[in-house]
C-alpha positions as CSV (number, residue, x, y, z in Angstrom):
1,I,7.3,108.8,41.0
2,A,8.6,105.7,39.1
3,L,10.8,102.9,39.2
4,A,12.6,101.9,35.9
5,Q,13.1,98.4,37.2
6,A,12.1,96.0,40.2
7,P,12.7,97.4,43.4
8,A,16.6,98.1,44.1
9,T,18.4,96.9,46.9
10,A,21.8,97.7,48.4
11,T,23.1,94.4,49.7
12,A,23.9,93.9,53.4
13,S,27.5,93.3,52.4
14,G,27.9,96.9,51.5
15,T,28.7,96.0,47.8
16,P,27.5,99.1,45.9
17,T,24.6,98.2,43.9
18,D,24.1,100.2,40.7
19,A,20.7,100.6,39.2
20,A,20.9,99.9,35.2
21,P,20.4,102.8,33.1
22,A,16.8,102.4,31.9
23,K,15.4,103.3,28.3
24,E,12.1,104.2,29.7
25,L,11.3,105.4,33.4
26,R,8.1,104.6,34.9
27,Y,6.7,107.4,37.1
28,T,4.3,107.4,40.0
29,D,3.4,109.9,43.0
30,D,4.3,107.8,46.0
31,Y,7.4,105.8,47.2
32,R,8.4,103.9,50.3
33,I,12.2,103.5,51.1
34,S,12.7,100.7,53.7
35,V,15.9,100.4,55.7
36,N,17.0,97.2,57.7
37,H,20.0,96.7,59.9
38,D,22.6,98.9,61.4
39,A,25.6,100.5,59.5
40,D,28.9,98.4,59.8
41,S,30.8,100.9,57.9
42,D,31.0,104.7,56.9
43,G,29.6,105.0,53.4
44,E,26.9,106.8,51.1
45,I,23.7,106.1,49.9
46,V,22.8,107.5,46.6
47,F,19.1,107.8,45.3
48,G,18.4,109.1,41.6
49,V,15.2,111.4,41.4
50,T,13.8,112.3,37.9
51,P,10.6,114.3,37.7
52,K,8.5,113.5,34.6
53,G,9.9,115.6,31.7
54,G,12.6,116.7,34.2
55,T,16.2,116.8,35.0
56,P,17.6,113.8,37.1
57,V,18.9,114.8,40.7
58,D,21.1,112.5,42.9
59,V,20.3,112.6,46.7
60,K,23.3,111.8,48.7
61,V,23.1,110.5,52.0
62,P,26.4,110.2,53.9
63,I,26.2,107.5,56.9
64,R,28.6,106.9,59.8
65,K,29.5,103.4,61.1
66,G,27.3,102.2,63.9
67,T,24.3,104.2,62.8
68,S,21.1,102.4,63.7
69,E,18.6,101.6,61.0
70,N,16.2,103.9,62.3
71,D,18.8,106.8,62.1
72,V,19.8,105.7,58.6
73,A,16.3,106.3,57.7
74,G,16.1,109.5,59.6
75,A,19.4,110.5,57.6
76,I,17.5,109.6,54.4
77,K,14.5,111.6,55.2
78,K,16.9,114.7,56.1
79,A,18.8,114.5,52.9
80,F,15.6,114.4,50.8
81,V,14.2,117.5,52.6
82,D,17.6,119.2,52.5
83,Q,18.1,118.4,48.7
84,L,14.7,118.4,47.3
85,G,12.7,120.5,49.7
86,T,9.3,120.2,50.8
87,K,7.4,122.5,48.4
88,D,6.9,119.7,45.6
89,Y,7.0,116.8,48.1
90,N,5.7,115.2,51.4
91,I,8.5,113.6,53.1
92,E,7.8,111.6,56.3
93,M,8.9,108.6,58.5
94,E,6.7,105.7,59.1
95,D,7.4,103.1,61.8
96,G,11.0,104.4,62.4
97,E,12.8,102.5,59.4
98,N,10.7,103.6,56.5
99,V,10.6,106.8,54.6
100,I,7.7,107.9,52.7
101,I,7.9,110.3,49.7
102,E,4.7,111.7,48.1
103,R,4.5,114.3,45.5
104,S,2.4,117.4,46.1
105,M,-0.9,118.1,44.3
106,G,0.0,120.0,41.1
107,T,3.6,118.6,41.0
108,K,4.6,116.0,38.2
109,D,5.0,112.3,39.2
110,I,8.7,111.3,39.6
111,S,11.1,108.2,39.3
112,L,13.0,107.1,42.5
113,L,15.7,104.7,42.1
114,L,18.5,103.4,44.4
115,V,21.7,104.2,42.3
116,S,24.3,102.9,45.0
117,S,25.2,102.1,48.4
118,S,28.7,101.8,50.0
119,V,27.2,101.2,53.5
120,K,28.0,97.7,54.9
121,G,25.5,96.2,56.9
122,V,22.6,98.2,55.9
123,T,19.8,97.0,53.3
124,V,18.0,99.8,51.6
125,K,14.9,99.0,49.3
126,V,12.9,101.2,47.2
127,H,9.1,100.2,46.7
128,R,6.4,101.9,44.7
129,D,3.3,102.4,47.0
């Protein structure tokens, strides 16, 4: 799993924050997605996942206005489970507002980026662990 830049953040204002295209992705096996604040608007959070040597996949997470930070994190976890599956990834919650994504043994490292967020009020950060 890898980041191509410093940790990406979607601003609390809900202004979409797009990750700049990177010439070279960095890969690792373990990420933490942290969520702060409740949703002040409907919107969508989009993550980009690229397995090393593989095809990029967008993970899209719809969020409704009024969703708590813990429930936003839960929606992120559910979207990763539904859209990536659990064969190659261990996806779990930590402390209610964090989602941990680890590759399974024998699976290639991945790059994980926050591509955009149109959800006002919510701050999302992607960290390499």
